[in-house]
All heavy atoms as a GROMACS GRO file, in nm:
protein
  580
    1MET      N    1   0.628  -1.194  -1.180
    1MET     CA    2   0.590  -1.101  -1.075
    1MET      C    3   0.492  -1.000  -1.135
    1MET      O    4   0.524  -0.928  -1.228
    1MET     CB    5   0.714  -1.031  -1.019
    1MET     CG    6   0.680  -0.918  -0.929
    1MET     SD    7   0.811  -0.834  -0.837
    1MET     CE    8   0.957  -0.844  -0.931
    2ASN      N    9   0.370  -0.996  -1.081
    2ASN     CA   10   0.268  -0.902  -1.128
    2ASN      C   11   0.282  -0.770  -1.052
    2ASN      O   12   0.279  -0.769  -0.930
    2ASN     CB   13   0.128  -0.957  -1.106
    2ASN     CG   14   0.100  -1.075  -1.197
    2ASN    OD1   15   0.158  -1.088  -1.303
    2ASN    ND2   16   0.009  -1.162  -1.156
    3THR      N   17   0.296  -0.662  -1.127
    3THR     CA   18   0.303  -0.530  -1.065
    3THR      C   19   0.183  -0.448  -1.110
    3THR      O   20   0.128  -0.469  -1.219
    3THR     CB   21   0.433  -0.456  -1.101
    3THR    OG1   22   0.438  -0.439  -1.242
    3THR    CG2   23   0.555  -0.533  -1.052
    4HIS      N   24   0.141  -0.356  -1.024
    4HIS     CA   25   0.026  -0.271  -1.050
    4HIS      C   26   0.056  -0.131  -0.998
    4HIS      O   27   0.125  -0.115  -0.898
    4HIS     CB   28  -0.098  -0.323  -0.978
    4HIS     CG   29  -0.132  -0.465  -1.010
    4HIS    ND1   30  -0.201  -0.501  -1.123
    4HIS    CD2   31  -0.108  -0.580  -0.943
    4HIS    CE1   32  -0.217  -0.632  -1.124
    4HIS    NE2   33  -0.161  -0.681  -1.016
    5SER      N   34  -0.003  -0.032  -1.062
    5SER     CA   35   0.000   0.106  -1.012
    5SER      C   36  -0.142   0.141  -0.970
    5SER      O   37  -0.237   0.108  -1.041
    5SER     CB   38   0.047   0.203  -1.120
    5SER     OG   39   0.182   0.178  -1.150
    6LEU      N   40  -0.157   0.204  -0.854
    6LEU     CA   41  -0.288   0.240  -0.804
    6LEU      C   42  -0.279   0.354  -0.705
    6LEU      O   43  -0.170   0.388  -0.659
    6LEU     CB   44  -0.358   0.120  -0.739
    6LEU     CG   45  -0.294   0.066  -0.612
    6LEU    CD1   46  -0.402   0.029  -0.513
    6LEU    CD2   47  -0.214  -0.058  -0.646
    7THR      N   48  -0.394   0.411  -0.674
    7THR     CA   49  -0.404   0.517  -0.574
    7THR      C   50  -0.475   0.460  -0.452
    7THR      O   51  -0.579   0.395  -0.465
    7THR     CB   52  -0.484   0.637  -0.629
    7THR    OG1   53  -0.415   0.688  -0.744
    7THR    CG2   54  -0.495   0.748  -0.525
    8ILE      N   55  -0.420   0.485  -0.336
    8ILE     CA   56  -0.478   0.437  -0.211
    8ILE      C   57  -0.593   0.531  -0.173
    8ILE      O   58  -0.575   0.653  -0.167
    8ILE     CB   59  -0.372   0.432  -0.098
    8ILE    CG1   60  -0.256   0.342  -0.140
    8ILE    CG2   61  -0.434   0.387   0.033
    8ILE    CD1   62  -0.292   0.197  -0.169
    9SER      N   63  -0.710   0.473  -0.146
    9SER     CA   64  -0.827   0.556  -0.117
    9SER      C   65  -0.852   0.574   0.032
    9SER      O   66  -0.904   0.677   0.074
    9SER     CB   67  -0.952   0.498  -0.184
    9SER     OG   68  -0.975   0.366  -0.139
   10LYS      N   69  -0.817   0.474   0.112
   10LYS     CA   70  -0.839   0.484   0.256
   10LYS      C   71  -0.756   0.380   0.330
   10LYS      O   72  -0.698   0.291   0.269
   10LYS     CB   73  -0.986   0.466   0.290
   10LYS     CG   74  -1.042   0.330   0.256
   10LYS     CD   75  -1.191   0.325   0.290
   10LYS     CE   76  -1.250   0.189   0.255
   10LYS     NZ   77  -1.392   0.182   0.292
   11VAL      N   78  -0.751   0.394   0.462
   11VAL     CA   79  -0.685   0.296   0.548
   11VAL      C   80  -0.795   0.213   0.614
   11VAL      O   81  -0.894   0.267   0.662
   11VAL     CB   82  -0.597   0.365   0.656
   11VAL    CG1   83  -0.540   0.264   0.753
   11VAL    CG2   84  -0.486   0.444   0.589
   12ILE      N   85  -0.777   0.081   0.612
   12ILE     CA   86  -0.879  -0.008   0.667
   12ILE      C   87  -0.833  -0.066   0.801
   12ILE      O   88  -0.718  -0.047   0.842
   12ILE     CB   89  -0.912  -0.121   0.568
   12ILE    CG1   90  -0.786  -0.202   0.534
   12ILE    CG2   91  -0.975  -0.063   0.442
   12ILE    CD1   92  -0.814  -0.324   0.449
   13ASN      N   93  -0.924  -0.135   0.867
   13ASN     CA   94  -0.894  -0.199   0.995
   13ASN      C   95  -0.767  -0.283   0.981
   13ASN      O   96  -0.754  -0.361   0.888
   13ASN     CB   97  -1.013  -0.287   1.035
   13ASN     CG   98  -1.001  -0.339   1.176
   13ASN    OD1   99  -0.931  -0.281   1.258
   13ASN    ND2  100  -1.070  -0.447   1.205
   14GLY      N  101  -0.675  -0.267   1.072
   14GLY     CA  102  -0.547  -0.336   1.065
   14GLY      C  103  -0.436  -0.249   1.011
   14GLY      O  104  -0.319  -0.285   1.018
   15GLY      N  105  -0.472  -0.132   0.954
   15GLY     CA  106  -0.371  -0.037   0.911
   15GLY      C  107  -0.328  -0.044   0.766
   15GLY      O  108  -0.247   0.038   0.722
   16ASP      N  109  -0.379  -0.138   0.689
   16ASP     CA  110  -0.342  -0.147   0.548
   16ASP      C  111  -0.413  -0.039   0.467
   16ASP      O  112  -0.527  -0.003   0.496
   16ASP     CB  113  -0.380  -0.282   0.489
   16ASP     CG  114  -0.296  -0.396   0.543
   16ASP    OD1  115  -0.195  -0.369   0.611
   16ASP    OD2  116  -0.331  -0.513   0.516
   17GLY      N  117  -0.344   0.010   0.364
   17GLY     CA  118  -0.408   0.100   0.270
   17GLY      C  119  -0.492   0.019   0.173
   17GLY      O  120  -0.459  -0.096   0.141
   18LEU      N  121  -0.601   0.076   0.125
   18LEU     CA  122  -0.691   0.007   0.033
   18LEU      C  123  -0.704   0.088  -0.095
   18LEU      O  124  -0.728   0.209  -0.091
   18LEU     CB  125  -0.829  -0.009   0.097
   18LEU     CG  126  -0.931  -0.088   0.017
   18LEU    CD1  127  -0.892  -0.236   0.013
   18LEU    CD2  128  -1.069  -0.073   0.079
   19GLY      N  129  -0.685   0.021  -0.206
   19GLY     CA  130  -0.700   0.084  -0.336
   19GLY      C  131  -0.766  -0.013  -0.432
   19GLY      O  132  -0.786  -0.130  -0.400
   20ARG      N  133  -0.798   0.035  -0.551
   20ARG     CA  134  -0.865  -0.049  -0.650
   20ARG      C  135  -0.776  -0.061  -0.773
   20ARG      O  136  -0.726   0.039  -0.824
   20ARG     CB  137  -1.000   0.010  -0.686
   20ARG     CG  138  -1.087  -0.084  -0.767
   20ARG     CD  139  -1.230  -0.038  -0.777
   20ARG     NE  140  -1.302  -0.038  -0.653
   20ARG     CZ  141  -1.363  -0.144  -0.598
   20ARG    NH1  142  -1.357  -0.260  -0.656
   20ARG    NH2  143  -1.430  -0.131  -0.485
   21LEU      N  144  -0.760  -0.184  -0.821
   21LEU     CA  145  -0.683  -0.210  -0.942
   21LEU      C  146  -0.766  -0.175  -1.065
   21LEU      O  147  -0.888  -0.161  -1.057
   21LEU     CB  148  -0.642  -0.356  -0.948
   21LEU     CG  149  -0.561  -0.409  -0.829
   21LEU    CD1  150  -0.536  -0.558  -0.844
   21LEU    CD2  151  -0.429  -0.335  -0.817
   22GLU      N  152  -0.702  -0.166  -1.180
   22GLU     CA  153  -0.772  -0.134  -1.304
   22GLU      C  154  -0.879  -0.237  -1.338
   22GLU      O  155  -0.979  -0.204  -1.400
   22GLU     CB  156  -0.672  -0.122  -1.419
   22GLU     CG  157  -0.586   0.001  -1.411
   22GLU     CD  158  -0.491   0.013  -1.528
   22GLU    OE1  159  -0.500  -0.068  -1.624
   22GLU    OE2  160  -0.408   0.105  -1.525
   23ASP      N  161  -0.859  -0.364  -1.297
   23ASP     CA  162  -0.957  -0.468  -1.328
   23ASP      C  163  -1.073  -0.473  -1.227
   23ASP      O  164  -1.160  -0.559  -1.235
   23ASP     CB  165  -0.890  -0.605  -1.338
   23ASP     CG  166  -0.827  -0.654  -1.208
   23ASP    OD1  167  -0.847  -0.590  -1.103
   23ASP    OD2  168  -0.756  -0.756  -1.212
   24GLY      N  169  -1.073  -0.380  -1.131
   24GLY     CA  170  -1.183  -0.372  -1.035
   24GLY      C  171  -1.159  -0.439  -0.902
   24GLY      O  172  -1.233  -0.416  -0.806
   25ARG      N  173  -1.056  -0.524  -0.894
   25ARG     CA  174  -1.026  -0.590  -0.766
   25ARG      C  175  -0.969  -0.490  -0.668
   25ARG      O  176  -0.909  -0.390  -0.706
   25ARG     CB  177  -0.926  -0.704  -0.785
   25ARG     CG  178  -0.980  -0.820  -0.862
   25ARG     CD  179  -0.877  -0.930  -0.875
   25ARG     NE  180  -0.764  -0.877  -0.953
   25ARG     CZ  181  -0.643  -0.932  -0.954
   25ARG    NH1  182  -0.617  -1.039  -0.883
   25ARG    NH2  183  -0.547  -0.879  -1.027
   26LEU      N  184  -0.988  -0.519  -0.540
   26LEU     CA  185  -0.930  -0.437  -0.434
   26LEU      C  186  -0.788  -0.483  -0.405
   26LEU      O  187  -0.756  -0.600  -0.423
   26LEU     CB  188  -1.015  -0.446  -0.308
   26LEU     CG  189  -1.155  -0.387  -0.318
   26LEU    CD1  190  -1.234  -0.421  -0.192
   26LEU    CD2  191  -1.149  -0.238  -0.340
   27ALA      N  192  -0.706  -0.392  -0.356
   27ALA     CA  193  -0.570  -0.424  -0.316
   27ALA      C  194  -0.546  -0.370  -0.176
   27ALA      O  195  -0.574  -0.253  -0.150
   27ALA     CB  196  -0.468  -0.364  -0.413
   28MET      N  197  -0.502  -0.456  -0.086
   28MET     CA  198  -0.465  -0.416   0.049
   28MET      C  199  -0.313  -0.408   0.055
   28MET      O  200  -0.244  -0.505   0.023
   28MET     CB  201  -0.519  -0.517   0.150
   28MET     CG  202  -0.670  -0.513   0.159
   28MET     SD  203  -0.734  -0.619   0.289
   28MET     CE  204  -0.745  -0.771   0.198
   29VAL      N  205  -0.264  -0.289   0.095
   29VAL     CA  206  -0.121  -0.263   0.088
   29VAL      C  207  -0.072  -0.200   0.219
   29VAL      O  208  -0.105  -0.085   0.249
   29VAL     CB  209  -0.086  -0.169  -0.030
   29VAL    CG1  210   0.064  -0.160  -0.047
   29VAL    CG2  211  -0.154  -0.214  -0.159
   30PRO      N  212   0.006  -0.275   0.299
   30PRO     CA  213   0.059  -0.218   0.424
   30PRO      C  214   0.154  -0.102   0.397
   30PRO      O  215   0.223  -0.098   0.296
   30PRO     CB  216   0.135  -0.335   0.487
   30PRO     CG  217   0.097  -0.456   0.412
   30PRO     CD  218   0.044  -0.413   0.279
   31GLY      N  219   0.157  -0.008   0.491
   31GLY     CA  220   0.254   0.102   0.485
   31GLY      C  221   0.216   0.214   0.390
   31GLY      O  222   0.302   0.294   0.354
   32THR      N  223   0.091   0.221   0.350
   32THR     CA  224   0.048   0.326   0.258
   32THR      C  225  -0.058   0.414   0.323
   32THR      O  226  -0.122   0.375   0.420
   32THR     CB  227  -0.009   0.267   0.128
   32THR    OG1  228  -0.117   0.179   0.159
   32THR    CG2  229   0.098   0.191   0.051
   33LEU      N  230  -0.073   0.534   0.268
   33LEU     CA  231  -0.167   0.633   0.321
   33LEU      C  232  -0.265   0.677   0.212
   33LEU      O  233  -0.233   0.670   0.093
   33LEU     CB  234  -0.090   0.756   0.370
   33LEU     CG  235   0.005   0.734   0.486
   33LEU    CD1  236   0.091   0.858   0.508
   33LEU    CD2  237  -0.070   0.698   0.612
   34PRO      N  238  -0.384   0.724   0.252
   34PRO     CA  239  -0.481   0.773   0.154
   34PRO      C  240  -0.421   0.883   0.066
   34PRO      O  241  -0.348   0.970   0.114
   34PRO     CB  242  -0.594   0.829   0.240
   34PRO     CG  243  -0.585   0.753   0.368
   34PRO     CD  244  -0.437   0.730   0.389
   35GLY      N  245  -0.450   0.873  -0.063
   35GLY     CA  246  -0.402   0.972  -0.159
   35GLY      C  247  -0.269   0.937  -0.223
   35GLY      O  248  -0.229   1.001  -0.320
   36GLU      N  249  -0.200   0.838  -0.172
   36GLU     CA  250  -0.070   0.803  -0.229
   36GLU      C  251  -0.088   0.721  -0.356
   36GLU      O  252  -0.174   0.634  -0.364
   36GLU     CB  253   0.015   0.725  -0.129
   36GLU     CG  254   0.061   0.812  -0.016
   36GLU     CD  255   0.160   0.746   0.077
   36GLU    OE1  256   0.148   0.625   0.103
   36GLU    OE2  257   0.248   0.817   0.124
   37LYS      N  258  -0.005   0.751  -0.455
   37LYS     CA  259   0.002   0.671  -0.577
   37LYS      C  260   0.122   0.580  -0.561
   37LYS      O  261   0.233   0.627  -0.535
   37LYS     CB  262   0.015   0.760  -0.699
   37LYS     CG  263  -0.109   0.842  -0.722
   37LYS     CD  264  -0.100   0.927  -0.845
   37LYS     CE  265  -0.229   1.008  -0.858
   37LYS     NZ  266  -0.230   1.090  -0.978
   38VAL      N  267   0.098   0.450  -0.573
   38VAL     CA  268   0.202   0.351  -0.546
   38VAL      C  269   0.212   0.248  -0.658
   38VAL      O  270   0.116   0.225  -0.731
   38VAL     CB  271   0.177   0.279  -0.412
   38VAL    CG1  272   0.185   0.374  -0.295
   38VAL    CG2  273   0.044   0.207  -0.411
   39THR      N  274   0.328   0.188  -0.668
   39THR     CA  275   0.349   0.072  -0.752
   39THR      C  276   0.371  -0.045  -0.657
   39THR      O  277   0.454  -0.035  -0.566
   39THR     CB  278   0.470   0.091  -0.845
   39THR    OG1  279   0.448   0.207  -0.926
   39THR    CG2  280   0.490  -0.031  -0.934
   40ILE      N  281   0.294  -0.152  -0.678
   40ILE     CA  282   0.300  -0.267  -0.587
   40ILE      C  283   0.326  -0.395  -0.665
   40ILE      O  284   0.309  -0.401  -0.787
   40ILE     CB  285   0.170  -0.282  -0.508
   40ILE    CG1  286   0.051  -0.314  -0.600
   40ILE    CG2  287   0.141  -0.159  -0.424
   40ILE    CD1  288  -0.074  -0.360  -0.528
   41THR      N  289   0.366  -0.497  -0.592
   41THR     CA  290   0.374  -0.631  -0.645
   41THR      C  291   0.277  -0.718  -0.566
   41THR      O  292   0.255  -0.694  -0.447
   41THR     CB  293   0.517  -0.687  -0.638
   41THR    OG1  294   0.522  -0.814  -0.703
   41THR    CG2  295   0.566  -0.701  -0.495
   42GLU      N  296   0.220  -0.817  -0.632
   42GLU     CA  297   0.125  -0.907  -0.566
   42GLU      C  298   0.200  -1.006  -0.477
   42GLU      O  299   0.293  -1.071  -0.521
   42GLU     CB  300   0.045  -0.986  -0.668
   42GLU     CG  301  -0.056  -0.905  -0.743
   42GLU     CD  302  -0.142  -0.991  -0.835
   42GLU    OE1  303  -0.163  -1.110  -0.806
   42GLU    OE2  304  -0.187  -0.937  -0.937
   43LEU      N  305   0.155  -1.017  -0.351
   43LEU     CA  306   0.208  -1.117  -0.261
   43LEU      C  307   0.116  -1.238  -0.255
   43LEU      O  308   0.160  -1.352  -0.248
   43LEU     CB  309   0.224  -1.061  -0.119
   43LEU     CG  310   0.328  -0.952  -0.101
   43LEU    CD1  311   0.329  -0.906   0.044
   43LEU    CD2  312   0.466  -1.002  -0.141
   44GLU      N  313  -0.015  -1.210  -0.256
   44GLU     CA  314  -0.115  -1.316  -0.247
   44GLU      C  315  -0.239  -1.271  -0.323
   44GLU      O  316  -0.281  -1.157  -0.313
   44GLU     CB  317  -0.148  -1.340  -0.100
   44GLU     CG  318  -0.230  -1.463  -0.076
   44GLU     CD  319  -0.247  -1.491   0.073
   44GLU    OE1  320  -0.167  -1.442   0.155
   44GLU    OE2  321  -0.342  -1.563   0.105
   45GLU      N  322  -0.297  -1.363  -0.398
   45GLU     CA  323  -0.416  -1.331  -0.476
   45GLU      C  324  -0.535  -1.409  -0.423
   45GLU      O  325  -0.528  -1.531  -0.405
   45GLU     CB  326  -0.393  -1.364  -0.623
   45GLU     CG  327  -0.508  -1.326  -0.712
   45GLU     CD  328  -0.478  -1.350  -0.858
   45GLU    OE1  329  -0.371  -1.403  -0.892
   45GLU    OE2  330  -0.564  -1.316  -0.940
   46LYS      N  331  -0.643  -1.338  -0.398
   46LYS     CA  332  -0.770  -1.398  -0.356
   46LYS      C  333  -0.870  -1.376  -0.468
   46LYS      O  334  -0.839  -1.315  -0.569
   46LYS     CB  335  -0.819  -1.334  -0.226
   46LYS     CG  336  -0.722  -1.345  -0.110
   46LYS     CD  337  -0.711  -1.487  -0.064
   46LYS     CE  338  -0.622  -1.494   0.060
   46LYS     NZ  339  -0.612  -1.628   0.112
   47LYS      N  340  -0.993  -1.424  -0.449
   47LYS     CA  341  -1.094  -1.413  -0.554
   47LYS      C  342  -1.127  -1.268  -0.590
   47LYS      O  343  -1.138  -1.234  -0.707
   47LYS     CB  344  -1.220  -1.487  -0.511
   47LYS     CG  345  -1.324  -1.497  -0.618
   47LYS     CD  346  -1.439  -1.585  -0.574
   47LYS     CE  347  -1.540  -1.601  -0.687
   47LYS     NZ  348  -1.647  -1.691  -0.651
   48SER      N  349  -1.144  -1.182  -0.490
   48SER     CA  350  -1.187  -1.046  -0.518
   48SER      C  351  -1.087  -0.939  -0.474
   48SER      O  352  -1.115  -0.820  -0.485
   48SER     CB  353  -1.322  -1.019  -0.451
   48SER     OG  354  -1.310  -1.034  -0.311
   49TYR      N  355  -0.972  -0.978  -0.423
   49TYR     CA  356  -0.872  -0.880  -0.380
   49TYR      C  357  -0.733  -0.941  -0.382
   49TYR      O  358  -0.717  -1.063  -0.396
   49TYR     CB  359  -0.903  -0.826  -0.240
   49TYR     CG  360  -0.888  -0.925  -0.128
   49TYR    CD1  361  -0.768  -0.935  -0.058
   49TYR    CD2  362  -0.991  -1.010  -0.091
   49TYR    CE1  363  -0.752  -1.025   0.045
   49TYR    CE2  364  -0.977  -1.100   0.012
   49TYR     CZ  365  -0.857  -1.108   0.079
   49TYR     OH  366  -0.842  -1.198   0.181
   50ILE      N  367  -0.633  -0.855  -0.370
   50ILE     CA  368  -0.495  -0.902  -0.358
   50ILE      C  369  -0.431  -0.838  -0.236
   50ILE      O  370  -0.474  -0.734  -0.188
   50ILE     CB  371  -0.410  -0.871  -0.483
   50ILE    CG1  372  -0.388  -0.721  -0.499
   50ILE    CG2  373  -0.469  -0.932  -0.607
   50ILE    CD1  374  -0.276  -0.686  -0.594
   51LEU      N  375  -0.329  -0.903  -0.186
   51LEU     CA  376  -0.242  -0.846  -0.085
   51LEU      C  377  -0.116  -0.804  -0.158
   51LEU      O  378  -0.058  -0.882  -0.234
   51LEU     CB  379  -0.209  -0.949   0.023
   51LEU     CG  380  -0.328  -1.006   0.098
   51LEU    CD1  381  -0.282  -1.116   0.194
   51LEU    CD2  382  -0.402  -0.899   0.172
   52GLY      N  383  -0.076  -0.678  -0.139
   52GLY     CA  384   0.037  -0.627  -0.214
   52GLY      C  385   0.148  -0.574  -0.125
   52GLY      O  386   0.129  -0.550  -0.006
   53LYS      N  387   0.264  -0.557  -0.186
   53LYS     CA  388   0.380  -0.500  -0.119
   53LYS      C  389   0.428  -0.381  -0.202
   53LYS      O  390   0.436  -0.390  -0.325
   53LYS     CB  391   0.492  -0.604  -0.109
   53LYS     CG  392   0.618  -0.551  -0.047
   53LYS     CD  393   0.726  -0.655  -0.044
   53LYS     CE  394   0.854  -0.597   0.012
   53LYS     NZ  395   0.963  -0.694   0.009
   54VAL      N  396   0.458  -0.270  -0.135
   54VAL     CA  397   0.501  -0.149  -0.205
   54VAL      C  398   0.638  -0.170  -0.269
   54VAL      O  399   0.733  -0.211  -0.204
   54VAL     CB  400   0.508  -0.029  -0.107
   54VAL    CG1  401   0.567   0.093  -0.176
   54VAL    CG2  402   0.372   0.002  -0.050
   55LEU      N  403   0.645  -0.138  -0.397
   55LEU     CA  404   0.774  -0.132  -0.466
   55LEU      C  405   0.824   0.012  -0.467
   55LEU      O  406   0.942   0.037  -0.449
   55LEU     CB  407   0.761  -0.184  -0.610
   55LEU     CG  408   0.729  -0.331  -0.627
   55LEU    CD1  409   0.711  -0.365  -0.774
   55LEU    CD2  410   0.839  -0.416  -0.566
   56SER      N  411   0.729   0.105  -0.489
   56SER     CA  412   0.766   0.247  -0.486
   56SER      C  413   0.643   0.331  -0.454
   56SER      O  414   0.531   0.294  -0.489
   56SER     CB  415   0.826   0.292  -0.619
   56SER     OG  416   0.730   0.286  -0.722
   57ILE      N  417   0.668   0.442  -0.386
   57ILE     CA  418   0.563   0.541  -0.362
   57ILE      C  419   0.588   0.651  -0.464
   57ILE      O  420   0.684   0.726  -0.453
   57ILE     CB  421   0.567   0.594  -0.218
   57ILE    CG1  422   0.544   0.480  -0.120
   57ILE    CG2  423   0.464   0.706  -0.199
   57ILE    CD1  424   0.557   0.518   0.027
   58ASP      N  425   0.502   0.656  -0.566
   58ASP     CA  426   0.522   0.748  -0.677
   58ASP      C  427   0.477   0.890  -0.645
   58ASP      O  428   0.530   0.986  -0.700
   58ASP     CB  429   0.450   0.695  -0.801
   58ASP     CG  430   0.496   0.552  -0.834
   58ASP    OD1  431   0.616   0.525  -0.823
   58ASP    OD2  432   0.410   0.468  -0.866
   59GLN      N  433   0.378   0.901  -0.557
   59GLN     CA  434   0.333   1.032  -0.509
   59GLN      C  435   0.295   1.017  -0.363
   59GLN      O  436   0.202   0.945  -0.330
   59GLN     CB  437   0.214   1.082  -0.590
   59GLN     CG  438   0.167   1.219  -0.546
   59GLN     CD  439   0.050   1.266  -0.631
   59GLN    OE1  440   0.031   1.224  -0.744
   59GLN    NE2  441  -0.031   1.353  -0.574
   60GLN      N  442   0.368   1.083  -0.275
   60GLN     CA  443   0.344   1.071  -0.131
   60GLN      C  444   0.226   1.154  -0.084
   60GLN      O  445   0.197   1.259  -0.142
   60GLN     CB  446   0.468   1.118  -0.053
   60GLN     CG  447   0.582   1.023  -0.057
   60GLN     CD  448   0.693   1.065   0.039
   60GLN    OE1  449   0.680   1.162   0.112
   60GLN    NE2  450   0.800   0.991   0.040
   61SER      N  451   0.164   1.106   0.022
   61SER     CA  452   0.059   1.182   0.090
   61SER      C  453   0.124   1.297   0.167
   61SER      O  454   0.237   1.285   0.216
   61SER     CB  455  -0.015   1.091   0.187
   61SER     OG  456  -0.094   1.165   0.276
   62GLU      N  457   0.051   1.406   0.181
   62GLU     CA  458   0.100   1.518   0.262
   62GLU      C  459   0.107   1.478   0.410
   62GLU      O  460   0.175   1.543   0.488
   62GLU     CB  461   0.008   1.639   0.245
   62GLU     CG  462   0.016   1.700   0.107
   62GLU     CD  463  -0.078   1.817   0.090
   62GLU    OE1  464  -0.140   1.862   0.189
   62GLU    OE2  465  -0.089   1.865  -0.024
   63SER      N  466   0.037   1.372   0.448
   63SER     CA  467   0.036   1.326   0.587
   63SER      C  468   0.156   1.238   0.621
   63SER      O  469   0.178   1.208   0.738
   63SER     CB  470  -0.092   1.245   0.614
   63SER     OG  471  -0.206   1.325   0.593
   64ARG      N  472   0.233   1.197   0.522
   64ARG     CA  473   0.348   1.109   0.548
   64ARG      C  474   0.458   1.188   0.619
   64ARG      O  475   0.496   1.296   0.576
   64ARG     CB  476   0.401   1.049   0.419
   64ARG     CG  477   0.518   0.952   0.443
   64ARG     CD  478   0.552   0.871   0.322
   64ARG     NE  479   0.449   0.774   0.289
   64ARG     CZ  480   0.436   0.656   0.348
   64ARG    NH1  481   0.518   0.620   0.443
   64ARG    NH2  482   0.341   0.575   0.310
   65ILE      N  483   0.508   1.130   0.728
   65ILE     CA  484   0.620   1.189   0.802
   65ILE      C  485   0.729   1.085   0.817
   65ILE      O  486   0.701   0.965   0.814
   65ILE     CB  487   0.576   1.241   0.941
   65ILE    CG1  488   0.519   1.127   1.025
   65ILE    CG2  489   0.477   1.355   0.929
   65ILE    CD1  490   0.495   1.162   1.170
   66PRO      N  491   0.853   1.127   0.833
   66PRO     CA  492   0.960   1.029   0.854
   66PRO      C  493   0.945   0.962   0.991
   66PRO      O  494   0.901   1.024   1.087
   66PRO     CB  495   1.089   1.111   0.847
   66PRO     CG  496   1.048   1.254   0.853
   66PRO     CD  497   0.902   1.263   0.825
   67ALA      N  498   0.982   0.835   0.996
   67ALA     CA  499   0.977   0.763   1.123
   67ALA      C  500   1.078   0.823   1.220
   67ALA      O  501   1.190   0.855   1.181
   67ALA     CB  502   1.008   0.616   1.101
   68PRO      N  503   1.039   0.840   1.347
   68PRO     CA  504   1.132   0.901   1.444
   68PRO      C  505   1.249   0.808   1.481
   68PRO      O  506   1.346   0.854   1.537
   68PRO     CB  507   1.043   0.928   1.565
   68PRO     CG  508   0.928   0.837   1.551
   68PRO     CD  509   0.909   0.813   1.404
   69CYS      N  510   1.239   0.682   1.449
   69CYS     CA  511   1.344   0.586   1.484
   69CYS      C  512   1.397   0.520   1.358
   69CYS      O  513   1.321   0.472   1.274
   69CYS     CB  514   1.286   0.479   1.578
   69CYS     SG  515   1.400   0.346   1.615
   70ARG      N  516   1.527   0.514   1.344
   70ARG     CA  517   1.585   0.454   1.222
   70ARG      C  518   1.563   0.305   1.212
   70ARG      O  519   1.583   0.245   1.109
   70ARG     CB  520   1.733   0.488   1.212
   70ARG     CG  521   1.817   0.427   1.322
   70ARG     CD  522   1.961   0.469   1.305
   70ARG     NE  523   2.038   0.429   1.422
   70ARG     CZ  524   2.167   0.412   1.421
   70ARG    NH1  525   2.234   0.436   1.310
   70ARG    NH2  526   2.230   0.376   1.528
   71TYR      N  527   1.519   0.240   1.320
   71TYR     CA  528   1.495   0.096   1.320
   71TYR      C  529   1.348   0.061   1.298
   71TYR      O  530   1.309  -0.054   1.305
   71TYR     CB  531   1.541   0.034   1.453
   71TYR     CG  532   1.689   0.054   1.475
   71TYR    CD1  533   1.733   0.141   1.574
   71TYR    CD2  534   1.783  -0.011   1.398
   71TYR    CE1  535   1.868   0.162   1.596
   71TYR    CE2  536   1.919   0.009   1.418
   71TYR     CZ  537   1.961   0.096   1.516
   71TYR     OH  538   2.093   0.116   1.536
   72TYR      N  539   1.265   0.162   1.269
   72TYR     CA  540   1.120   0.140   1.256
   72TYR      C  541   1.086   0.028   1.157
   72TYR      O  542   1.003  -0.056   1.185
   72TYR     CB  543   1.052   0.270   1.213
   72TYR     CG  544   0.906   0.250   1.183
   72TYR    CD1  545   0.813   0.236   1.286
   72TYR    CD2  546   0.858   0.242   1.052
   72TYR    CE1  547   0.679   0.216   1.260
   72TYR    CE2  548   0.725   0.222   1.026
   72TYR     CZ  549   0.636   0.209   1.130
   72TYR     OH  550   0.504   0.187   1.104
   73THR      N  551   1.151   0.026   1.041
   73THR     CA  552   1.118  -0.074   0.940
   73THR      C  553   1.160  -0.215   0.982
   73THR      O  554   1.112  -0.312   0.927
   73THR     CB  555   1.181  -0.040   0.805
   73THR    OG1  556   1.324  -0.030   0.822
   73THR    CG2  557   1.126   0.090   0.750
   74GLN      N  558   1.248  -0.228   1.080
   74GLN     CA  559   1.294  -0.358   1.125
   74GLN      C  560   1.208  -0.414   1.240
   74GLN      O  561   1.184  -0.532   1.246
   74GLN     CB  562   1.440  -0.351   1.168
   74GLN     CG  563   1.531  -0.317   1.053
   74GLN     CD  564   1.672  -0.285   1.097
   74GLN    OE1  565   1.700  -0.272   1.215
   74GLN    NE2  566   1.760  -0.271   1.001
   75CYS      N  567   1.165  -0.325   1.331
   75CYS     CA  568   1.091  -0.375   1.448
   75CYS      C  569   0.951  -0.321   1.457
   75CYS      O  570   0.873  -0.367   1.541
   75CYS     CB  571   1.166  -0.347   1.577
   75CYS     SG  572   1.162  -0.174   1.626
   76GLY      N  573   0.914  -0.222   1.378
   76GLY     CA  574   0.780  -0.168   1.381
   76GLY      C  575   0.758  -0.059   1.485
   76GLY      O  576   0.649  -0.009   1.501
   77GLY      N  577   0.861  -0.024   1.556
   77GLY     CA  578   0.850   0.085   1.652
   77GLY      C  579   0.825   0.036   1.788
   77GLY      O  580   0.751   0.056   1.870
   0.00000   0.00000   0.00000
């Protein structure tokens, strides 16, 4: 399992956070916000980018708020 630490720079079309890995590849990570420092695992690797899943949010964005519904992570709201 490949893990990476990175900072999310922006949110792209579709809602994924976008950050850059140390090797220069881009990483698309759902559920992240600009400015967040995250540790991710690779779900899928492409030629110039990866799709990742959050393992931990090491530094949260000031824009992050708790979901108003406790079932948000199960159904998406």
